[in-house]
N, C-alpha and C positions, 0 to 999 in steps of 0.2 A: 642588494643582490650581488652575488659573486659573478664575475665575468667568466663565461664558458671559454676555455682554451681549446681552439680547434686542433685536431690531431694532425701531426705532420706525416705526410704520406709520400710514397715513391710515385714518380710520374713516368717511369720507364716501364711500359707494358708492351705486349705484342702489338697493340693498336698504335701506340705512339711510335714504336720502332718501324712499323709498316709505313707510317707517314714519312719517316726519315729516309727510308729506302726509296719511296716515291720521289722525294726531293732530290736525292742523289742521281737517280736514274733518269727522271723526266725533266727536272728543273735545272740541273747543272748545265746542260748545253746552253740554256738561255743566259745564265750568268757569265759563261765564257764568252758567248757571242756579244753580249752587251759590253763587255770589257774590250774585246778586240775591235768592235765597230764604233762604239761611242765613247770608250774610255771610262766607263762608269761601272761601279759595283752595283749590286742590287739592294743597297741599303744606305742608311745615313745614321751616324752617331749611334752605332751599335744596334740599330733596329733594322734588320734586313727585310726588304720588301718581300722577298721570296718566303721568309718565315711566316709573315702575316698571311700571305695568300694560302700557303699550305695548311696552316692552322685553321683558317676560315673554311677551307674546302673540307677538311676532315671533321671539323665540328658539325657541319651540315650533313655529311654522310652518316656520322654516328647518330645524329638526332633523328634522321629519317629511318634509321634501322631500329630505333626504339631504345638505344643504349647510349645516351649522351656521354661525351668525354668529360672527365673531371678537369678542374682547373690545373691540377698537377700535370695531367697528360698534355693539356694545351700548352703549358709552359715548356715542357720538354720538346714538343713538336716545334714550337716557335723558335726556341733558343738554339736547339741543336741543328735546325735547318741551316743555320749559318755555317756550321761545320760540314753539313751534308752537301753543301753547294760550293764550298771554297776550293780554290785551285792554286794556292800559293806556291806549292812545291814545283809542279810542272811548269807553271807560268814563269816563275823566277829562273828556273834552269834554262828555259828557252830564251828569256831576256838576257841572261848572262852570256849565252852563246852569241846573241846579236851584237854584244859589245865587241866581240872579236871580228865581226864582219862589217860593221857600220862604216861606210866610207869616211864619215867625219872623224872617226877615231884615228885614222891614219894621219890626220893633220897634227896630232899631238905626239911629242917625243919625250922619252924619259931623260933622266940626267946624263945617261951615257950615250944619248943620241939615237937610240932605237925607236922606231915607230911603236906606239903603244900596243897595237894588237900583237906584235912579235914578242912583247915582254909579258903578256898575260900568261900566268901559269896554266899548264894543261890540266891541273887538278881543279881549276875554276870553270873552264869551258873547253870544248874541243878546239883544236888549233884552226886557224883560218883555212888551211889547206885540207882539212878533214873532208872525207867523202860525204858526210852527213849534210854538208851544204847542198848537195844535189839530190840525195836520196830522201832528205827531210824525214828522218826517223829517229826516235829516241832509243830504239832497240839496236844499239851499236856500241862496241867496246869503248869508243871515244867519249861516250856519255856516262860510262860506268862510274869512274872515279868522281867526276864532278857531282853526279847525282847522289852517290853514296855520302860524300863529304857534307853536302848541303842538307840531305835528309837527316843525317845523324845529328847535326847541329840544330836543325829545326825541331826534331823530336825532343832533344834535350831541353831546349829553351821553351818551346810551346806546350809540351806535354808533361814536363817534369818540373822545371824551374817556375814557370808561370802559375800553375795550380798551387804550388807550395806558397809562393808569394801572395797568391790570391787569398788564401786562408789567413795570412798575417794581415793583409790590408783589410780584409773583412772584419777581423777581430778589432783592429785599431779604429777604423773609420765608420763601421756600421754599428758594432757593439759598444765600444767605449766612447767615441766622439759623437755617435748618433747623427752623422751628417744626413741631409735630406735625400740625396740621390734622386733628384726630381725626374730624370728621364726613366729611371727604373720604376717609379711610381706609375708612370703612363703605361709601361709594359705590363705591370702586374694588374692594373685595372682592366686592360684589354683582355688579358687571359681570363680573368675572373668573370667579366661580363659575357664573353663569348661562351664560357662554360655554363654559368648559372642562369643566364638569360632572364634576369629580373626585368620585368616588362618596362618599368620606368627608365631603367638604365639602358636597355636595348634601344628604346625609342630615341633617347638623346644620342647614343652612339651612331645609330643608323642615319639620323638626320644630318649630323656633322659629316659622316662618311660620304653621304650623297653630295653635300656641298663641296667637300674636298675633292671628290672624284670629278665633278664638273670642272673645277679649277685645274686639276691635273690633266684633264683632256685637252685643255687649251695650252698648257705649258709643256706637256710632255708628249701626249699621244700624237697630236697633229704634227709637230716637228719631226718626230721619229718616223712616222709612216711616209712623210714627204721628203725624207732625207735632208731635213732642216732647210728646205727651200721656202717653206712657210713657217714662220716663227712669230707667234702673236706676242709672247713675252720672252725676253732673253733669259736663258738658263745659265748659271744660277743667280744672275743679278743683272740690273741695268747699270751699265758702265758710263759714268759721267766725267771721267778723267779729262777727256778732251774739252769738255765744256768749261772747266775751271782752271786749266793749266796756264792760260794767259795771265790770270790774276794770281794764281797760287801754283807755280811750277813745282812738280814733285808730289803734290797732295793727291791722295786717292779718295774718291767719293763715289757712291752709288747706292742703289737700293736692292736688297735681296728679293728674290721672287719664289723662294722655296718655302712652302707653308709649314714644313716639318720644323724648321728653325723658329718660325713664328709660334708654333705650338709649344716648343720648349720654353720660349719667353713667357707664355701664359702661366706656366706653373713655377717658374723660378722665383725665389724671393727677389723683390724689386731692388734691394741694395746690391745683390749679386749682378743683376742686369746692368745697373749703373756702373759697377766696377768694371765689367767687361767693356762697356762703352768707353769709359775713361781710358782703359788700356789700349783698345783698338784705335779710337779716334786720336788719342794723344800720340800714338806711334806712327800710323800711316797717313794721317791727314796733317797734323801739326808737325810731327817729327820729320816726316819726309820732306816737307816744305823747308824746314830749317836746315836739313842736310844739304838740299840743293843750294840754298842761299849761301851756305858756308863752303860750298865746293866739295862736300864730303860724299855726295851721292853722284859719283862720276859716271855711273852707268845709265843715269836717267836721260831720256831723250823725249822731245815733244811727241805726242801721240801714243805714249806708252800706256798699255792697258792696266787695269787694276791687277790682273793676274801677274803680269810681267813685273810691274812696279813692286808688288808684294814679294815676289821671288828674289828679285835683284837687291832690294833693300834689306831683306833678311840675310841674304848671303853676304852682303858687304858690312852690315852694321848690327842689325837688330838681333841676330842669332846670339851674339855674345851677351847682350843685355838680358835676353830671354833666359839664357843659362843661369846667370847670376840671380835674377829675380825668382826663377823657379826653384832653385836650390834653397834660397832664403825662405820662400813660401812653404816649403815642405820641411826643412830642417829646423828652423827657428821655433815654430810651434812645438816641435818635439822636445826641444831643449827647455822651453818655458814650462811646458806641461809634461815634464819627464815622468811624473807619477802615472799619467795616463798610459804612456808607453809601457811602463813597468806592469800596470794592471793588464794590459793587452797580452803581454807575453805570459804573465802569471795565469791569466784566464785560459790560455792554450795548454798550460801544464796541469790544470785542475778542471777538467771538463765535467759538468754535471751530467746526469743520466739523460736529461732532456736534450742537452746540447749534443751528446753523443748520438742520440736517436735522430737528431736533425742532420747528422752526417758531417759534423765538424771534426777534422783530424787534429790530434794533439800535436804539440810542439816537437815531441820526440820522434814523430814521423815527418812533420813538415820541414824541420830544419835539415835533417839528413837528405831529404829529397832535393832541397835547394842546393846543398853542397855537392851532391852527386851529379845533378844535371849541369851545374856550373863547371864542375871539374872536367866533365866530358868536353865541353866547349873549350875550356882552358887548355887541356892537353892537346886537343885537335889543332888549335891555332898555334900553340907552341911547337908542335911537330911540323906544321906546314911553313912556319915563318921563324925569323930570328928576332922578332920584336921584343923589346925589354920586358922581362917577366913581371916586374913590379907594376908597370903601366897596364900590361895585359890583365893582371889580377885586379887592378882597380876597375877596369871596364867590365870584366866578366862577373866579378863578385860584388864590387862596390856600386858601380853605376847601375847595374841591372836592378839591384835592390832599391836604390834611391829613385830610379826612374819610375818604378812601380808605385812607390809612395807618392811621388809627385802627381802621376797620372790618376791614381785612385783618389787623392784629395781633390783634384780638379773635377773629377767625375762626381764625387759626392757633393761638392759645392755648387757646380754649375750645370751638370748633366752633359758636359762636353768631354770627350776623351782627347787628351793632348799628348803630343810627343815633343819634348824639348829638342830642337834641331841641332845637329852638327857637333854633339858632344864627342862622339867617337872621332870625327874628322879633326876637331880641334886638338884632341889628345895626340893623335898621330902626327899632325903638323908640328906641334910644339915640342914633341919628343926629340926631334932632330933625326929620326930614323930615315935613312936614305933609300932603302930597298922598297919597291912598290908592292911586294907580295902581301903585306899586311892589308892593303886596300881591297884585296880579293878574298881574304880569309873569311870563313863563315862565322863572323862575329854577330850572332843573332841576338841583339839587345834592343828591346823596344818598350819595356815597361808593361808587359802583358799581364802582370798580376792584377792590374786595375780592371781589365776585362772580367777576370774571374770573380773579383770582389763584387762587381756590378751584377753578375748573374746570381751570385750567392744572396745578394740583397733581394732580388726578385724572387728567389726561392723562399726566402723568409716571408715575403708578402703574399705568396701563393700557397704557403704551408707545404712546400715540397722539400723532400730531403736533398741535401746538397750532393750526397754521393750518387743519387740517381741522375743528377745532371752530369757529374764527373764521369760516371759509367757510360751514359748515353753519348757524351762528347767523345770519349776515347774509342768507344765501339764503332760509331759511325765514321770516325776519322779514317780508320783503315779501309773501310769500304769506299769512302769518298775519294781517297787517294788513288785507288785502283781505277775508278771511273773517270777521274780527272785525267789520268794518264791516257786512257782510251779515247776520251773525247778530244783532248788537246791534240793527240796524234791524228785524229780524223780531220780536225780543222786545219792542221798543218799540211796534211796530205792533199786537201782540196786546193790550197793556194799557199804561196810563201808567206811568211810572217816576218816583217811587215810586207804589205802589198795593197793594191787598190781595193782588194776584197775586204781588208781589215784596216780601214783608214785611220782609226785612232792610234794604232801602233806606229803608223808612218808619221804621225804628228807628235805623239808624246814620247815614244822611245828615243828618238834622236835628241830631244831636249834633255832627257834624263842622262843619256850617255855623255852629252857635252858637259853638263854640270859635273858629273862624276869625273870626267877626264880633266876638268879644270882643277879639281881637288888633287887628283893623283899626280899631276905634273907640276903642282906648286904654283898655279896661276891665280889662286885665291889669296888676297892680301890678309895678313894677320898682324899688321903693325901695332894696332891698339887693342888687340883681342884681350890680353891679360888685364889691361886697365879697365876695359868695359865690363868684363866679368866681375872683377873685384869691386868696381864702383857700384854696379847694379846690385850686387850682393849686399854691400854696405847699406845702400838705400832701402832695399827690401827688409833688412834686419831692423833698421830704425822704424820703418812703418809697422812691422809686426809687433815690436816691443811697445811702441806708442799705443797701438790699438788694444793690446793686451792690458797695459797698465790703466788706460782710461776707460776700458770696457766699451769702446766704440764697436758697434756691430758691423764690422767691415772685414772681408776676407781678401788678403793680398792675392790669393790664388785666383780670384775672379779677375783681377787686373792682368795676371799672367795669362789667363785664358784669352783675354782680350788682345794682348800683344801677339798672340799666335793665331788670331782670327781676322780676316779681311773686314774692312769697314762695312760693306753691304750686309754681310751676314749678321754682324752685331746690331746694325740698325733695324733689321726686321725682327730680331730678337727683342730689341728695345720696344718696338711697336707692339709686340705681343705682350710685354710687361705693362705698357700703357693701356692696352685693351683690357687686360685683367683688372686694372684699377677702375676703369670705366664701368665694367660689368659688376664689380663689387658695389660701386656706388649706386647703380641702378637696381640691382636685384638683391643686394644684401650679402653678407659674408656667409651665412648659412647655406644659401643656394649655391654660391660659388664653391664652397668647400665640398659640397656634394657632387658637383658636376664638372669641376675644372679638369680632373684627370680623364673623365669620359670625353670631354670636348677635344682635349689634346690627342687622346687615343683614336678618336674618329678621324682626325686629320691624318694621323699616321696610316691608319687602315685604308682610307680612301686613296691617298697618293700611292701607297704601296701596290694596291690592286691595279691601278691604271698604269703604273710604271711597268709592272710585269706584263700587262696586256700589250703595252707599247713595244716591248722587246720581242714578244712572241709575234706580233704583227710584222715587225721589221724583219725577223728571221724568215717568215713566209715570203715576204716580198723579195728579199734578197735571194732566196732559194729559187724562186721563179725566174729571176733575172739571169742566173747563171745556166739555166737550162738551154739546150742547143737550138731551140726554136725561137 
């Protein structure tokens, strides 16, 4: 019998668009408040909690009306809800302004002896003496140029360059390399099960969702509503650093408590999980201990938490090895398998009718989009600064392309989105450029093409046209931007940011500002940066070539993901992988192949719903607290 090919359909309808409007108007305040109060977004590893909740709500409304949503509509609702509730533009503009006001910033001086706030360009943020400090409003001329500069760069990168790179990464890693993209499988299974409601699948999904919800009530809901005065399990991990530091100074160890990472471990290939464990444990447990013993981790102090040890060790040493390994993990396979790269680009030049109907853009459109968007950023940064044009071109055209390839390969192999740290900072420091203006230029480079390739993979699995996702994304973005401006202005009008009303900003923003100020004023050491980058690149090259020649089923990228992930997160992921092995042995591979994605999806759905409820309850409690009675 021939296999019936399911028709690819658009998911952007008036029903799905109505759900996105609901997310922007009703759910966006919750995401803003969660970030200001608790310092968290509403999702994890590309799967926004808000999206799951909105999709679940509208699935039930449509079912009760007698016109169930299609899986294509569910996918658009779920995926574009991330866009409908995001506030990067307004939040970043306000954070930039805080840099010129933070008291700690005045402790840093530039090379010519000026306090750092006095050297910050006015095109980056309003000056410290601006009246907006007291009026707390975005609607002032002092915000016009900073907002316009950042918005232009963000639009060019996020809405032109990244979608273009997303199509290239999709063709390379989804079509040609056929990487598993394990997290995207979970998402597609959730959308399909919610829409089609096959009884056996719904039963498994709901049972796991219930179990996950009970666990999330203990880990998230109770701490949130009690302002973290009652915390049954630490979030996101149990920190055991102080328990082992006497015997193993510098080593980081603990156990993760987030079930979502456990769920990812359930569906990852076990060799990938082992590679991640090797990378993380070897770096932050064994590696940090060796650094302390050799006197190379001078920032380490007894009592240092996992978070702080992670940040400081990456800043001082591991960032440079991560850069070298990540470049090797992305570039060397392309050199070894150059025919695959050629086929990927050739495939984008000769699209079949079915591929065109699925919404894939040809190379003659994708490549100009990448060049146009990158050129906008290049010209803007060249106009605002005097940074060497060759290095600027490397960052804007070269690194943005390579960063997307690295992140997309990592996403396809492990399900984790990664960002290789401090590449831009390393380039600026080693360039010898003395002016600080480049540190504030809108160099929006973060490998966003991987995001889009992941969504395109889910579109394939749910038989949704990719252009319906692109159109939905771009359409709701303009609306979300307007509402984010309105809501952020309201929160800022209620109380200063940072303030006791928004505690996370008072904790996290100063740390971010201090770290950035250290880079800008040259306080970060770079003595062995070049050697570490080249050495780790050489090591990664040897590993990739060896595995390719001997056909060992091992991905260096899984190790790279591990080096970018704290030990507790990798340990709970490993526990998920071991659990999968146990379930396979007990129930058989057929049962596991049928249900593993449903089990993981139930974990995501249960935690997402409770997390959203936690934020809503916290908002209500806080709102009552500020009333005058």
